[in-house]
C-alpha positions in Angstrom: 92.6 -92.7 -8.2 90.7 -93.2 -5.0 88.9 -90.3 -3.3 88.3 -90.4 0.4 84.6 -89.8 0.9 83.1 -87.9 3.8 80.4 -89.4 6.0 77.8 -87.8 3.8 78.7 -88.6 0.2 79.3 -85.7 -2.1 77.0 -87.7 -4.5 74.1 -87.7 -2.1 71.9 -85.7 -4.4 72.6 -85.5 -8.1 70.9 -84.2 -11.2 71.3 -86.5 -14.2 73.1 -85.7 -17.4 70.3 -85.2 -20.0 70.8 -84.5 -23.7 69.1 -81.3 -24.8 68.2 -80.6 -21.2 71.0 -80.0 -18.7 72.8 -77.2 -20.6 74.5 -74.5 -18.6 71.3 -72.5 -18.3 69.4 -75.4 -16.8 72.2 -76.1 -14.4 72.4 -72.5 -13.2 68.6 -72.6 -12.5 68.9 -76.0 -10.7 71.7 -74.6 -8.6 69.4 -71.8 -7.3 67.0 -74.5 -6.2 69.5 -77.0 -4.7 72.7 -75.3 -3.4 74.5 -78.6 -2.7 73.3 -80.9 -5.4 75.9 -82.3 -7.8 75.1 -81.3 -11.4 76.1 -83.0 -14.6 76.5 -81.7 -18.2 74.8 -83.2 -21.1 76.8 -86.0 -22.6 79.6 -84.4 -24.7 81.4 -86.7 -27.1 85.1 -86.8 -27.5 84.7 -85.9 -31.1 82.8 -82.7 -30.2 85.7 -81.7 -27.9 88.5 -82.7 -30.3 87.1 -80.9 -33.3 84.4 -78.5 -32.0 84.0 -75.2 -30.2 85.4 -75.8 -26.7 83.8 -72.7 -25.2 80.4 -73.7 -26.5 80.7 -77.2 -25.0 82.6 -76.4 -21.7 81.8 -72.9 -20.5 79.8 -72.8 -17.3 79.0 -70.3 -14.5 81.2 -70.9 -11.4 78.0 -70.9 -9.3 77.2 -74.3 -10.9 79.9 -76.1 -8.9 80.1 -78.9 -8.0 79.5 -79.8 -11.6 80.7 -82.9 -13.5 81.5 -83.2 -17.2 80.0 -86.3 -18.8 82.0 -87.7 -21.7 80.9 -90.0 -24.4 83.5 -92.1 -26.2 85.5 -95.3 -26.2 89.1 -94.5 -27.1 91.2 -94.3 -24.0 93.7 -91.8 -25.5 90.9 -89.4 -26.7 89.0 -89.8 -23.4 92.2 -88.9 -21.4 92.8 -85.8 -23.5 89.2 -84.7 -23.1 89.2 -85.4 -19.3 92.3 -83.2 -19.1 90.4 -80.4 -20.9 87.5 -80.8 -18.5 89.8 -80.5 -15.4 91.5 -77.5 -17.0 88.1 -75.9 -17.6 87.2 -76.2 -13.9 84.9 -79.2 -13.7 84.9 -81.2 -10.4 84.5 -84.7 -11.9 84.8 -86.6 -15.2 81.9 -89.1 -15.8 82.0 -91.7 -18.5 78.7 -92.6 -20.2 78.2 -96.3 -20.3 74.5 -96.3 -20.4 73.1 -94.3 -23.4 71.3 -96.7 -25.8 70.7 -94.2 -28.7 71.4 -95.3 -32.3 73.9 -92.5 -32.8 75.9 -93.6 -29.7 75.7 -97.3 -30.7 77.1 -96.5 -34.1 80.1 -94.9 -32.4 80.5 -98.0 -30.3 80.2 -96.3 -27.0 77.5 -95.6 -24.4 75.7 -98.7 -23.2 77.6 -100.9 -25.7 80.7 -100.4 -23.5 79.2 -102.7 -20.9 80.2 -105.6 -23.1 83.8 -104.4 -23.1 84.8 -104.0 -19.4 88.5 -104.3 -20.1 88.4 -101.5 -22.7 86.4 -99.3 -20.2 88.9 -100.1 -17.5 91.7 -99.0 -19.8 89.8 -95.8 -20.5 89.1 -95.1 -16.8 92.8 -95.7 -16.0 93.9 -93.4 -18.8 91.6 -90.6 -17.5 92.7 -91.2 -13.9 96.3 -90.8 -15.0 95.5 -87.6 -16.8 93.5 -85.8 -14.1 93.5 -85.3 -10.3 89.7 -85.1 -10.0 87.3 -88.1 -9.6 86.7 -90.2 -12.6 83.3 -91.9 -12.3 81.1 -94.1 -14.5 77.3 -94.1 -15.2 76.0 -97.5 -16.4 73.0 -99.7 -16.8 72.3 -102.9 -15.0 72.3 -105.0 -18.1 71.8 -105.2 -21.8 68.7 -106.2 -23.8 66.5 -108.7 -21.9 69.2 -110.6 -20.0 68.5 -109.7 -16.3 71.4 -111.8 -14.9 73.6 -109.7 -12.6 76.8 -111.2 -13.9 77.4 -108.7 -16.7 77.1 -105.6 -14.5 79.0 -107.3 -11.6 81.9 -108.2 -13.9 81.8 -104.7 -15.4 81.9 -102.9 -12.1 84.7 -105.3 -10.9 86.9 -104.4 -13.8 86.6 -100.7 -13.1 86.8 -101.1 -9.3 90.2 -102.8 -9.8 91.5 -99.7 -11.6 90.6 -97.6 -8.5 87.3 -96.3 -9.7 85.1 -95.8 -6.6 82.0 -94.0 -7.9 79.3 -95.8 -9.9 76.0 -94.3 -11.0 73.6 -97.2 -11.7 70.6 -96.6 -13.9 68.5 -99.4 -12.4 67.2 -100.7 -15.8 68.6 -102.7 -18.7 69.4 -100.9 -21.9 67.7 -102.5 -24.9 70.0 -101.9 -27.8 67.5 -102.8 -30.6 63.8 -102.0 -30.9 63.4 -99.3 -28.2 63.9 -95.6 -28.5 66.0 -93.7 -25.8 62.7 -92.6 -24.3 61.3 -96.1 -24.2 64.6 -97.2 -22.6 63.8 -94.9 -19.7 60.4 -96.4 -19.2 59.9 -99.9 -20.6 62.7 -102.1 -19.1 61.7 -102.8 -15.5 63.3 -101.1 -12.6 65.7 -103.5 -10.7 66.4 -101.8 -7.5 67.1 -105.0 -5.7 69.8 -105.9 -8.3 71.3 -102.4 -7.9 71.4 -103.1 -4.2 73.3 -106.3 -4.8 76.0 -104.3 -6.6 76.3 -102.0 -3.6 76.6 -105.1 -1.3 79.3 -106.6 -3.5 81.3 -103.4 -3.5 80.6 -101.9 0.0 83.6 -99.5 -0.2 82.3 -98.0 -3.5 80.0 -95.1 -3.7 76.9 -96.3 -5.6 74.3 -93.8 -6.7 70.9 -94.9 -7.7 69.3 -93.5 -10.9 66.0 -94.4 -12.6 62.3 -94.0 -11.5 63.0 -91.6 -8.6 60.1 -89.1 -8.7 59.4 -88.0 -5.1 61.1 -87.2 -1.8 59.8 -90.4 -0.1 61.3 -92.6 -2.8 64.6 -90.9 -2.6 64.8 -91.1 1.2 64.0 -94.8 0.9 66.7 -95.3 -1.6 69.3 -93.5 0.6 68.9 -96.2 3.2 70.7 -98.5 0.8 72.6 -96.3 -1.6 75.1 -93.5 -1.1 73.2 -91.1 -3.3 70.3 -90.6 -5.7 70.3 -89.1 -9.1 67.1 -87.5 -10.5 66.6 -87.2 -14.2 63.3 -86.2 -15.9 61.7 -85.6 -12.5 64.0 -82.6 -12.0 63.1 -81.3 -15.4 59.4 -81.7 -15.2 59.2 -80.6 -11.5 62.3 -78.7 -10.6 60.8 -77.9 -7.2 61.6 -81.4 -6.1 65.2 -80.4 -5.8 64.4 -77.8 -3.2 62.1 -80.3 -1.3 64.9 -82.9 -1.3 67.5 -80.4 -0.2 65.4 -79.6 2.9 64.5 -83.3 3.5 68.2 -84.2 3.4 69.1 -81.3 5.6 71.3 -79.7 3.0 69.5 -76.4 3.6 67.1 -75.4 6.4 64.3 -74.1 4.1 63.2 -73.9 0.5 64.6 -70.9 -1.4 62.3 -67.9 -1.6 60.6 -68.1 -5.0 60.8 -64.4 -5.7 64.6 -64.5 -5.1 65.0 -67.5 -7.4 63.2 -65.7 -10.2 65.0 -62.4 -9.6 68.4 -64.1 -9.7 67.6 -66.1 -12.7 66.3 -63.0 -14.5 69.6 -61.2 -13.8 71.4 -64.3 -15.3 69.1 -64.2 -18.3 69.7 -60.5 -18.9 73.4 -61.1 -18.9 73.1 -64.1 -21.3 70.8 -62.2 -23.6 73.4 -59.5 -23.9 75.8 -62.3 -24.9 73.5 -63.4 -27.7 71.6 -66.3 -26.0 67.9 -66.2 -27.1 65.3 -65.9 -24.4 63.4 -68.9 -25.7 66.5 -71.0 -24.7 66.8 -69.4 -21.3 63.1 -69.9 -20.5 63.0 -73.6 -21.0 64.3 -74.7 -17.6 61.5 -72.6 -16.0 58.5 -74.4 -17.6 58.0 -76.9 -14.9 58.8 -74.6 -12.0 55.2 -74.1 -11.0 54.3 -77.8 -11.4 51.3 -78.7 -9.2 50.5 -75.0 -8.4 47.3 -73.3 -9.5 48.2 -71.2 -12.5 51.0 -73.5 -13.7 49.3 -73.9 -17.1 49.3 -70.1 -17.5 53.0 -70.0 -16.5 54.0 -72.5 -19.1 52.0 -70.8 -21.8 53.5 -67.4 -21.0 57.0 -68.9 -21.3 56.3 -70.9 -24.4 54.8 -68.1 -26.6 57.5 -67.8 -29.3 56.3 -64.5 -30.5 56.6 -62.9 -27.1 59.9 -64.7 -26.4 61.3 -63.4 -29.7 61.6 -59.9 -28.1 64.6 -61.3 -26.1 63.6 -59.0 -23.2 63.9 -60.4 -19.7 60.8 -58.3 -18.8 58.8 -61.1 -20.4 59.9 -63.4 -17.6 59.4 -60.9 -14.8 55.9 -60.0 -16.2 54.8 -63.6 -16.4 55.9 -64.1 -12.7 54.1 -61.0 -11.5 51.0 -61.8 -13.4 51.0 -65.3 -12.0 51.2 -63.9 -8.5 48.8 -61.0 -8.8 46.1 -62.3 -11.1 46.1 -66.1 -11.7 47.0 -67.1 -8.1 46.2 -64.4 -5.6 47.8 -66.5 -2.8 51.1 -65.4 -4.3 50.5 -61.7 -3.7 52.3 -61.7 -0.4 54.8 -64.5 -1.2 
């Protein structure tokens, strides 16, 4: 399936799928900061969807849209069934993970290992395309282990491009399959932006989104001179405010959202989720980096990390931490 793209790509600003990070609560919070960003679920395996609790894995708030479901798996039939579930659940995109280097993923013969099997991935993409009417996209690395030849990724993208796949999210590092942890794989292999740019040059009609090492507005703007979009990972987790800064810089919105309004809206969401049985300690996690770089940020993190206080499961804990930050720790916020 080929999707006709508008002049400004729907993938211009994306938040990466991150295991144990981009759950539905984090995505709701990120949507408050970036109204037009494209959000991604954590990687969800086909096994989890075939045999697990669908609501637990697939439920999301409609305000999160556009939101993509990232799948992990290698069997075309299973992937097609799970893609169909994702479309039925209301997701706007199905993304196949071909970049995760974790041991668990490797044992399942998917993730980054799939880059060595472009024909199998092409079959999987085609099966998903036939099963759904929404875009099927692929997130991949630029190579495996320490081979920095562009041939592997070029052949990989070509096989998928020939199926009609037109959106590729390139993590601009190799994946080292032995000897490096997932965290090290995000930091140790060198960034290869020039090689990612070569992929865009080879496939000019494709939408190529750059991922990896993007931590500030200037770097993202520079990347967008070459690529159709940028995808932020840990930067969005450690400093969520960058999503608002980028939204303004890219003219997606005219001004940053009012911080009081963001907290008030998220507090209302938390209150509803607490009534559904979600612990406040889970709901507070996306907020920890919200005041990054602001005087009082340490107090803010401590207030929302105190397990004894959070165990009350009372949203007043969040509102009180915000008010204390404004009134006592950082008086400049009094009239914010």
